[in-house]
N, C-alpha and C positions, 0 to 999 in steps of 0.2 A: 317291538321291531314294527316298521311301517311296511303296508302293503307294497307290493311291487307292480309298478306299470312299464310295459315294453313297447318301444316304437319300433317296427320292424322296417327294413328297406323293403319297398314294393317289388314283387318279382315279375309283374306284368311287363312285357316289353314295351307297351305304350302307355304305361303310367309313370307321370313324372312328378306326381304329388306325393306329399308326406303326411302322415296322420297327426302330426304334432309340429308347433313351431317353436322357437325359443321362448316367446312370450307366454304359450300354454304350459311348456315345461317348467318354466319359472313359477307359473301360479300353481301347478301340481306339487313342485317340491316345497313350496310354501304351505301346501296345506298337509305336508308331513309323509307324502309319498317318497318311495324310493324310484327315481325313473332310470330306465336304461334305454339308451338310444342305440340302435344298430349302427355300426360305422357305415357312414355313406348313404345312411337313411334320406338325408336332405339334399344329397349333393345336386341332383336334377332339379330340385327347386331352389337352387343357389343358395343353399343353407349348409356352410362347412361345419364339421363335427364340432369344432373349436367354438362355434355359437352356442351350442347345445349344452358343451361342458362349462361354459361361462356362467351359464344361469343354474347349475348344478346337478346337470342330467350326467349319468355317468354313459360314457361309449363303451358299448359291448359288441357282441357277435351274434348271429344267427341263433345258436345254441341256447344264449340267454333267454329265449322265449320260455324255455322250461321252468324258470323260476317266477314266470309272471302270474299275478293274480288278475290283472287285467291287460289287455291287447288292444292299443289302439291303431287301426288300419285306415288305408282308403279302401281299399277292394277286399271283397270276401277271401277268406284264407283257402288256400288249395290243399288237396289231401296231404300232400308232402309237409306243408306248413304245420297242418293240423297235428301230425305225427309227434311234432316237438311242443305242443301246448300240454299243459297239465289238466286233468280233467277238472270240471269245475272253473276253470277260468273264464272271465268274462270277454267276450270280444266286440266290439263296438267298430263296425264299418258299414259302408254301403252294400248290402248283400245281395243286390239283385237276383231275388228268388225265383221270379217268374220264368217258367221254362227251364230251369235249372235245378230240378228236383233232385238229381244225384248229388249235387254239391251241397244242397241243404242237409240232404240225409247223412252225408261225411259228417257233417259238423254236430248232427245228434249223435252219432256213433261216437265221435271224439269226447262227447260229454261236455262240450264248452256250452255255456250262456251266450248265445248271439243276439246282440241287438242291431236290427237294422235302421240306420240312422236314416234312410229315406221315407221311413215310415212314421217318422215324428209327426204328431199332430200340427196342422198348420195353423197354429193359434196364437193370439199375442204372447203368452206366457212362453211359450217353444219359439218364438222366432230367432233368438240368437243360436239355436241347434238346427234350423231348417237348411240344411244341406242342399238339398233340391234347389231351393231359390237362389241361394248364394252361387252355386256352379251354374245354373242357369243363365244368371245374369252375366256371367263371363263369358258362357257360349255365345250369348246374343251379341255381345260387344264383338268377340274374336270373328263371328261370321261375317261380320261387316268388312272388318281389316281383310280377311281372307278374299271375300268377295271383290273387294277394291284392288288388292294386288293382283288378282287374276284378270280383272277387268282391263288393268294395263292403260286406263286412261284417266283422266281428271275427273273426280265426283262433282265439285262446285261448277258454276259457271264462271268461265275466264272470259274477261273482257280484255282485250288489248286492243292498240291501234291497228294492229294487222286482222284482226277478226275476232268473232265470238265463238266459243266453246260451249255449247249448251250443256246444261247440268244433267247428270246421269238420273235416270228414272230408276228407284229402287221399290220392289214390291215385296211385302213382310207377309207371309201366310202363317197365321197362327200368333195371336196377341196374348200369350201368357208372360211369365217373367221374361223369357228369352226374348220374345218378340217386341215387347216394350223396350228392352235396352236396345235391340236392333234398330228400332225405330229412332230413338233418340241419337243414338251413335251416328246413323246414316245422315239425319238431319243435321247434327255438328259438322260433318263433312261436307255439308252444303249439296246434299242429293234432293230431287223432289221425291217424296216419300209417299207410298199409299200402303194401306194394310187392310187384311180382312181376316174374319174367324167368325164361327158359327155363334158365338154368343153375342147378342145386340148390346149388351151392358159395356162392352170395352169401348163401343163407339166414341163414349166420351173421352177416354183414356188416349185414345188414338189421336183425337182433335188436340187434346192438350198438349200433346208433343208436336204439333204443328204437322201433323200428317193428314192424309184425307182417307175416309174409311169406305171401302168398296163393299157393296151388299145390293141385293135386290130388296129393297125396302118396300115390300108390299105388305098386305094386312096380316100375313102370315108372320112375317118377320117383326112386325110392331106387337104382335100377340106374344111372340117368344120373349119379348124385350120385359115382360114382367115377371119372367121364369127365375127371378133371383139370382141372375148371373152365372149359372151354370149351362154348359153346352146341352141342347135340347136336340133330339132327333126330329129333323125337319121332313116335310113330305117329299116324295119322289118329284113332284111337280118343281117344288120351291128348289130341290137340289139340282134339277135339270136346268133352271133360269139361272141358278148361281154358277153352275159349271160353264154356261154359255158366255157368262159375262166374265167371268174369270180367264176364260180361253182367249177372248178377244182383247183384253187387258194384257195379259201373258206376252202376246205377241210385240207389244210396244215397249216392253221393259228391258232395260240394260242388265239389271242383277234382281234375281229373285232369290229370297231367303225362306226356307220351310221350318218350321219349329213344331209341328204338330206330333205329339205323343200322347196317348192314352195308357195310363198304368196298366200293366198285366197283358196288354194286347199289342198285335202288330202295328206299326205306324201307318196310320190311313194314307192312302195314294192320293195326292192332291193334284200333281203335274203329270199328265199323260205322255206318252211319247211324241203323240202329234202336236202337242201343247209345245214341246221341247223344241220340235222341228220346225214351228211356226215363229221361233226366235231369230234375231239377227245374228251374223257371225259375229264373234266376239263376246256375245253376251255370257252371263255367267248364273248358274244355279247353285245355291250353296243348301246342301241338306243335312240339317242338324238331327234327323231322325234316321241317319243312315244304318246305325248300329241295330235297331229295331226293325229293319227291312226297308226302310226309306220312304220319304213322301214324293220322291221324284222317280219316276219310271227310268230305268237305266242307271241309276245311282250305284255306284261299287263302292264298299267299304274300304277305306284307306287308299283310295285312288281320285285322280281328276282326270276324268273322262272328255274327250272332245268328240262331239257328236258329228255326223255326215255334214251338218249345216254350219258347222264351225262355233256351235256354243260349247260351253264347258260345264259339265257338272262335277262339284267338288264334294267330296264324300270323305273329309277327314275323321280319323277316330278320335274320341276321347277328346273334344274340342275344350271342355273346361280345363 
């Protein structure tokens, strides 16, 4: 008898993803597993039950979790869900353990073997399992789309016989996977793009995408450049100079996208209320770190806030 894999419907109201696709279910069935997909698990990802059934998945109900040797999820299981799992079951999901000690303890009590997919080492061999990069990539793309929609004007330069609309200025703060995709997307849409990051090593990546890198390039910055590509704590003097440059720059931007996250820590505050207040009416800030406290002062999780000066701060949840 083959081992049973269960794909549940996600219970979190903001989660529209599903832990498997017809393509992955087909491969698992081909390896000899019995795969049960809870009815409706793929609906919000636009995958009907019939698509899973067509590749050999069995359509089941939530209670079928009790038969499973392996559960494939998007988010960490809740206490209610854990009650339906058998002890010893392997659960693969993004576990988001930092600051959620009670939820982690609940998994231990339930006796499941939990694999946190976001802790997959970021090495070449494990790239196909790097959920952080794949989802950050999507978030970076979507941040530009959301920013453009709220901005409510054209991003590229529009030249007509009746006059010219200048290109929008987009500033990306934090050039990791999400930031790089945001730069590429904003450039494709015709914006004038600048970007900043505390890692000097990303300067070339920014330039290769046709954007301009913004940083105080003094001796300290040049020394940090040799530090192997990782973010290094800069001196207070440097931070003050960089903050002044950033503040002056933000006042001229149409769209600012912030992507800075440090695993296990609250998101660093990059944009102060004073910087937001300096922006033009109709300008937009998209905060991709809003669920971890946010990079922008005044960002509210799940809301688009309009400030006193007519700027908008976008704090959508679960952007991937």
